[in-house]
C-alpha positions as CSV (number, residue, x, y, z in Angstrom):
1,X,90.3,-69.2,-146.1
2,X,91.1,-73.0,-145.1
3,X,88.2,-74.9,-143.4
4,X,90.2,-77.2,-140.7
5,X,88.2,-79.8,-138.7
6,X,88.1,-79.8,-135.5
7,X,86.9,-82.0,-132.6
8,X,86.3,-80.6,-129.3
9,X,84.7,-82.6,-126.2
10,X,81.4,-80.1,-125.0
11,X,79.9,-80.1,-121.8
12,X,75.7,-80.4,-121.9
13,X,74.9,-77.8,-119.1
14,X,71.2,-79.3,-118.8
15,X,72.5,-82.7,-118.1
16,X,75.6,-82.8,-117.2
17,X,76.4,-85.1,-119.4
18,X,79.9,-84.8,-122.1
19,X,78.7,-84.8,-126.0
20,X,81.2,-85.2,-129.1
21,X,80.5,-82.5,-130.9
22,X,82.2,-81.7,-134.5
23,X,83.0,-78.1,-135.2
24,X,84.1,-75.8,-137.9
25,X,87.4,-73.7,-137.3
26,X,88.1,-71.0,-140.0
27,X,91.8,-70.2,-140.3
28,X,93.2,-67.1,-142.2
29,X,95.9,-67.2,-144.7
30,X,98.1,-64.3,-142.3
31,X,97.6,-62.2,-139.8
32,X,99.3,-59.2,-139.7
33,X,100.6,-57.0,-136.6
34,X,101.7,-53.8,-136.1
35,X,102.5,-52.2,-132.8
36,X,101.4,-48.5,-132.9
37,X,103.4,-45.7,-131.1
38,X,102.8,-42.1,-132.4
39,X,102.9,-42.9,-135.8
40,X,98.8,-42.6,-137.2
41,X,99.5,-40.7,-140.1
42,X,102.2,-43.3,-141.1
43,X,100.2,-46.5,-140.1
44,X,97.2,-45.3,-141.8
45,X,99.5,-45.1,-145.2
46,X,101.5,-48.5,-144.3
47,X,97.4,-50.1,-144.0
48,X,96.7,-48.5,-147.1
49,X,99.4,-50.3,-148.7
50,X,98.7,-53.6,-147.0
51,X,94.9,-53.9,-148.1
52,X,96.1,-53.1,-151.6
53,X,98.2,-56.4,-151.2
54,X,95.8,-59.1,-150.4
55,X,94.9,-60.6,-153.9
56,X,92.6,-63.5,-153.3
57,X,94.3,-64.1,-149.3
58,X,92.6,-64.0,-146.2
59,X,93.5,-61.8,-143.3
60,X,93.2,-60.5,-140.1
61,X,94.8,-56.9,-138.8
62,X,95.7,-56.8,-135.0
63,X,97.5,-52.6,-134.2
64,X,98.6,-53.1,-130.4
65,X,98.8,-49.3,-129.5
66,X,101.5,-48.7,-126.8
67,X,99.8,-45.6,-125.3
68,X,100.4,-43.3,-128.2
69,X,99.7,-39.6,-127.8
70,X,99.1,-38.7,-131.5
71,X,95.7,-40.3,-130.7
72,X,96.8,-43.1,-132.3
73,X,94.2,-45.5,-131.0
74,X,90.5,-42.9,-131.1
75,X,92.2,-42.5,-135.0
76,X,92.7,-46.6,-135.7
77,X,88.9,-47.3,-133.6
78,X,86.7,-44.8,-136.3
79,X,88.3,-45.3,-138.8
80,X,89.1,-49.0,-139.2
81,X,86.5,-50.9,-137.5
82,X,87.2,-53.9,-139.3
83,X,90.8,-54.3,-137.4
84,X,91.4,-55.8,-133.8
85,X,92.6,-52.7,-131.5
86,X,94.5,-53.2,-128.5
87,X,95.0,-50.7,-126.4
88,X,97.9,-50.6,-123.8
89,X,98.1,-47.5,-121.2
90,X,102.3,-47.3,-120.9
91,X,104.2,-47.7,-123.7
92,X,105.7,-52.2,-123.1
93,X,108.0,-52.0,-125.9
94,X,108.2,-53.3,-129.6
95,X,108.2,-57.3,-128.7
96,X,105.9,-56.8,-125.6
97,X,103.1,-55.6,-127.2
98,X,103.5,-57.9,-130.8
99,X,103.5,-61.0,-127.8
100,X,99.6,-59.5,-126.9
101,X,98.6,-60.5,-130.4
102,X,99.0,-63.6,-130.3
103,X,96.5,-64.8,-128.5
104,X,94.0,-63.6,-131.3
105,X,95.9,-65.4,-134.6
106,X,93.9,-67.2,-136.5
107,X,95.9,-67.7,-139.7
108,X,99.0,-70.2,-141.3
109,X,101.3,-67.1,-141.1
110,X,102.4,-64.1,-139.0
111,X,103.5,-60.8,-140.2
112,X,105.1,-58.2,-138.4
113,X,105.0,-55.3,-139.9
114,X,106.4,-51.4,-138.9
115,X,104.1,-48.9,-139.2
116,X,106.7,-47.0,-141.1
117,X,106.9,-50.0,-143.5
118,X,104.8,-50.1,-147.2
119,X,105.1,-53.0,-148.8
120,X,104.2,-53.5,-152.8
121,X,101.3,-54.5,-154.5
122,X,102.3,-58.3,-154.9
123,X,104.2,-58.3,-151.2
124,X,102.0,-60.4,-149.5
125,X,100.9,-62.5,-152.4
126,X,104.3,-63.5,-153.1
127,X,105.8,-64.3,-150.1
128,X,103.3,-66.2,-148.4
129,X,103.3,-68.4,-152.0
130,X,107.0,-68.9,-151.1
131,X,106.4,-70.0,-148.2
132,X,103.7,-72.3,-149.5
133,X,105.9,-74.0,-151.3
134,X,108.8,-74.1,-148.9
135,X,108.1,-75.6,-146.0
136,X,111.3,-75.7,-144.2
137,X,111.6,-72.0,-144.7
138,X,110.2,-70.7,-141.1
139,X,110.6,-67.0,-141.2
140,X,111.0,-64.7,-144.1
141,X,112.3,-61.1,-145.2
142,X,112.5,-58.6,-148.1
143,X,113.9,-56.5,-150.0
144,X,114.4,-53.1,-147.9
145,X,114.5,-50.1,-149.6
146,X,114.5,-46.3,-148.2
147,X,112.4,-43.6,-149.2
148,X,115.2,-42.9,-151.6
149,X,115.4,-45.6,-152.5
150,X,118.6,-46.8,-151.6
151,X,118.8,-50.2,-150.4
152,X,118.8,-51.2,-147.0
153,X,120.5,-53.9,-144.6
154,X,117.8,-56.8,-145.5
155,X,120.2,-60.0,-145.5
156,X,122.0,-60.4,-142.1
157,X,124.4,-62.4,-139.7
158,X,124.6,-62.6,-136.5
159,X,126.8,-60.0,-134.3
160,X,129.6,-61.5,-132.3
161,X,131.5,-59.4,-129.8
162,X,134.1,-59.3,-132.9
163,X,132.5,-58.4,-135.9
164,X,131.3,-55.7,-133.8
165,X,134.9,-54.2,-133.2
166,X,135.6,-54.6,-136.9
167,X,132.7,-52.6,-138.2
168,X,133.2,-49.9,-135.6
169,X,136.9,-49.4,-136.3
170,X,136.9,-49.7,-139.5
171,X,139.0,-52.7,-140.0
172,X,136.9,-55.2,-141.3
173,X,138.7,-54.0,-144.1
174,X,141.5,-55.9,-143.2
175,X,139.6,-58.9,-141.8
176,X,137.9,-59.3,-144.9
177,X,136.8,-62.9,-144.5
178,X,134.9,-62.1,-141.2
179,X,131.3,-62.0,-141.7
180,X,130.1,-59.1,-140.6
181,X,126.5,-58.4,-139.8
182,X,125.4,-56.3,-142.9
183,X,127.2,-57.6,-146.2
184,X,126.2,-54.8,-148.8
185,X,128.6,-56.5,-151.7
186,X,126.4,-58.5,-153.5
187,X,123.4,-57.6,-155.5
188,X,120.4,-58.7,-153.4
189,X,118.9,-60.0,-156.5
190,X,118.9,-64.1,-155.6
191,X,117.2,-66.1,-152.5
192,X,119.5,-66.5,-149.8
193,X,119.3,-68.5,-146.3
194,X,120.6,-66.2,-143.8
195,X,120.7,-65.5,-139.7
196,X,118.5,-63.0,-139.9
197,X,115.8,-60.6,-141.2
198,X,114.9,-57.4,-139.8
199,X,111.8,-56.9,-138.1
200,X,110.2,-54.4,-140.4
201,X,108.4,-56.9,-142.8
202,X,108.6,-60.3,-141.1
203,X,107.1,-62.9,-141.7
204,X,106.6,-65.9,-140.1
205,X,105.4,-69.8,-139.7
206,X,102.6,-69.9,-137.0
207,X,104.1,-73.6,-136.8
208,X,107.3,-71.8,-135.5
209,X,105.7,-69.7,-132.6
210,X,103.9,-72.7,-131.5
211,X,107.4,-74.4,-131.4
212,X,109.6,-71.8,-129.8
213,X,107.4,-68.4,-129.2
214,X,107.4,-65.3,-130.3
215,X,109.3,-62.5,-128.5
216,X,111.5,-62.6,-125.6
217,X,109.8,-60.5,-123.3
218,X,113.5,-58.9,-121.9
219,X,113.9,-56.9,-124.8
220,X,111.9,-54.0,-124.5
221,X,113.3,-52.3,-128.1
222,X,116.0,-53.7,-130.5
223,X,117.5,-57.5,-130.8
224,X,113.4,-59.1,-130.8
225,X,113.8,-60.7,-134.2
226,X,117.8,-61.4,-134.1
227,X,116.6,-63.4,-131.3
228,X,113.6,-65.0,-132.8
229,X,115.7,-66.1,-135.7
230,X,118.2,-67.4,-133.4
231,X,116.1,-69.6,-131.5
232,X,114.6,-70.8,-135.1
233,X,117.3,-71.8,-136.6
234,X,118.2,-73.9,-133.4
235,X,114.9,-75.6,-134.1
236,X,116.1,-76.5,-137.5
237,X,113.9,-74.1,-139.2
238,X,115.5,-72.0,-142.2
239,X,115.4,-68.2,-142.4
240,X,114.9,-66.6,-145.7
241,X,116.3,-63.7,-147.6
242,X,113.6,-63.3,-150.5
243,X,114.2,-60.6,-153.3
244,X,111.5,-60.3,-155.9
245,X,109.4,-57.6,-153.5
246,X,110.3,-54.8,-151.8
247,X,109.1,-52.7,-148.9
248,X,109.7,-49.5,-148.8
249,X,110.6,-48.7,-145.0
250,X,111.5,-45.2,-143.8
251,X,113.2,-46.0,-140.0
252,X,113.3,-44.6,-136.6
253,X,109.5,-42.7,-137.0
254,X,108.6,-44.4,-133.1
255,X,112.4,-44.4,-131.5
256,X,112.2,-40.7,-132.5
257,X,109.8,-39.7,-130.5
258,X,111.2,-41.2,-127.0
259,X,115.2,-40.2,-127.4
260,X,117.5,-39.7,-129.3
261,X,118.4,-42.1,-132.1
262,X,122.2,-42.7,-133.6
263,X,121.9,-40.8,-137.2
264,X,123.9,-44.5,-138.4
265,X,121.2,-46.7,-137.4
266,X,118.2,-44.8,-136.6
267,X,118.1,-46.0,-133.3
268,X,118.3,-44.7,-129.3
269,X,121.7,-45.4,-128.0
270,X,121.1,-47.1,-124.4
271,X,118.3,-49.3,-125.5
272,X,120.1,-50.7,-128.2
273,X,122.9,-51.2,-125.9
274,X,121.3,-53.2,-123.2
275,X,120.2,-55.0,-125.4
276,X,122.6,-56.0,-127.2
277,X,124.4,-57.0,-123.3
278,X,121.0,-59.0,-122.6
279,X,121.4,-60.6,-126.3
280,X,125.6,-61.9,-125.7
281,X,124.4,-62.7,-122.4
282,X,121.2,-64.9,-122.9
283,X,123.3,-66.7,-126.0
284,X,126.4,-66.7,-125.9
285,X,127.2,-66.6,-121.8
286,X,128.4,-63.9,-119.4
287,X,132.5,-64.4,-121.0
288,X,131.1,-63.0,-124.1
289,X,129.4,-60.3,-122.5
290,X,132.9,-59.0,-120.7
291,X,134.6,-59.4,-124.3
292,X,132.0,-57.3,-125.9
293,X,132.4,-54.5,-123.5
294,X,136.0,-54.8,-123.6
295,X,136.4,-54.4,-127.9
296,X,133.2,-51.6,-127.9
297,X,135.5,-49.7,-124.8
298,X,139.2,-50.3,-127.1
299,X,136.9,-49.5,-130.9
300,X,136.3,-46.3,-128.8
301,X,139.2,-45.8,-127.2
302,X,140.6,-46.0,-131.4
303,X,138.7,-43.9,-132.9
304,X,139.0,-40.8,-130.0
305,X,142.8,-41.6,-130.3
306,X,142.4,-41.2,-134.3
307,X,140.1,-38.1,-134.0
308,X,143.3,-35.9,-132.1
309,X,145.8,-37.4,-134.4
310,X,143.5,-36.3,-137.1
311,X,142.6,-33.2,-135.2
312,X,139.1,-33.5,-135.7
313,X,136.4,-32.0,-134.0
314,X,136.4,-32.3,-130.0
315,X,132.6,-33.3,-130.8
316,X,133.6,-36.6,-131.9
317,X,136.3,-37.8,-129.0
318,X,133.4,-36.7,-126.6
319,X,130.8,-38.3,-128.7
320,X,132.7,-41.6,-128.4
321,X,133.8,-41.2,-124.5
322,X,130.2,-41.0,-123.9
323,X,128.8,-44.2,-125.3
324,X,131.8,-46.1,-124.0
325,X,130.6,-44.5,-120.7
326,X,127.1,-46.1,-121.3
327,X,128.2,-48.8,-122.1
328,X,129.7,-49.8,-119.1
329,X,127.1,-48.1,-117.0
330,X,124.6,-50.5,-118.8
331,X,126.7,-53.6,-117.9
332,X,126.8,-53.0,-114.2
333,X,122.5,-51.4,-113.9
334,X,122.0,-54.6,-116.5
335,X,123.7,-56.8,-113.9
336,X,126.2,-58.1,-116.9
337,X,123.7,-58.6,-119.3
338,X,121.7,-60.6,-117.0
339,X,118.3,-58.2,-115.5
340,X,116.5,-55.9,-118.3
341,X,116.1,-52.1,-116.6
342,X,113.1,-51.6,-118.4
């Protein structure tokens, strides 16, 4: 814990005079924000791991409950009286919920932690120590492992209409020099700067939030951290992948309570598409949104053609056709990526 001397003027209500007063404001090492949505048992596991990883750091925990239906707020209020619990009467989305915690932060660093992400005993201390030493590191992520121990994407490049198209068609094997969103070909054993890190373990220097804010509220779910890293890098901060500790990330636990999630990305398809359109329109303009929709449709059409030629199950053709229709539907509903529907 650090003590910072702050100087404020306070009005003396007795005589109406202004009196200069020195006071001590306690600054903690880290504020941890978790957004809870129908994951009460996993949230308890995440908190257990978190509290076991503190060592000598001073921490506050802020949980924002997005109107869970599994009694999350009641359980957390009763079992964890030391946390700050904010309760919403409806699901406001992931990014907006995290933003609600900002007025309560009293720390040098802010950690956004998913309720289905379990830290190791040294994760907090190692990552805070790294950021203490590396002052231009504004955002840091770690090695992410699935429940089965398999490496998950942890160190990512920004998406473009082109690399998304290559990924969907498998043509990245031909265009080998294109930066794909996920490059899993290296050993992930070295520190490196990247474009963005996933939000399940997302450590932010408070100065970054003071400068560029936290999440853009137009994103209901997905692309919040991607957009935030984009803004932070524009402001001159480094986004860093740190491999010397890991976090077990289950993935999709909140999402699956509200809709069908994709088997590959564990994401709700309509929300992922909407956020992608909003991201491209905000950061690259209308032409990029149009190019993205065209290439997505082209990729779906190519997959349908391949499935027909190879006599694959008709369900695959239907899924690709439905996906293409959904992209075009959301393109118009969001006014070509300008207006969120949530």
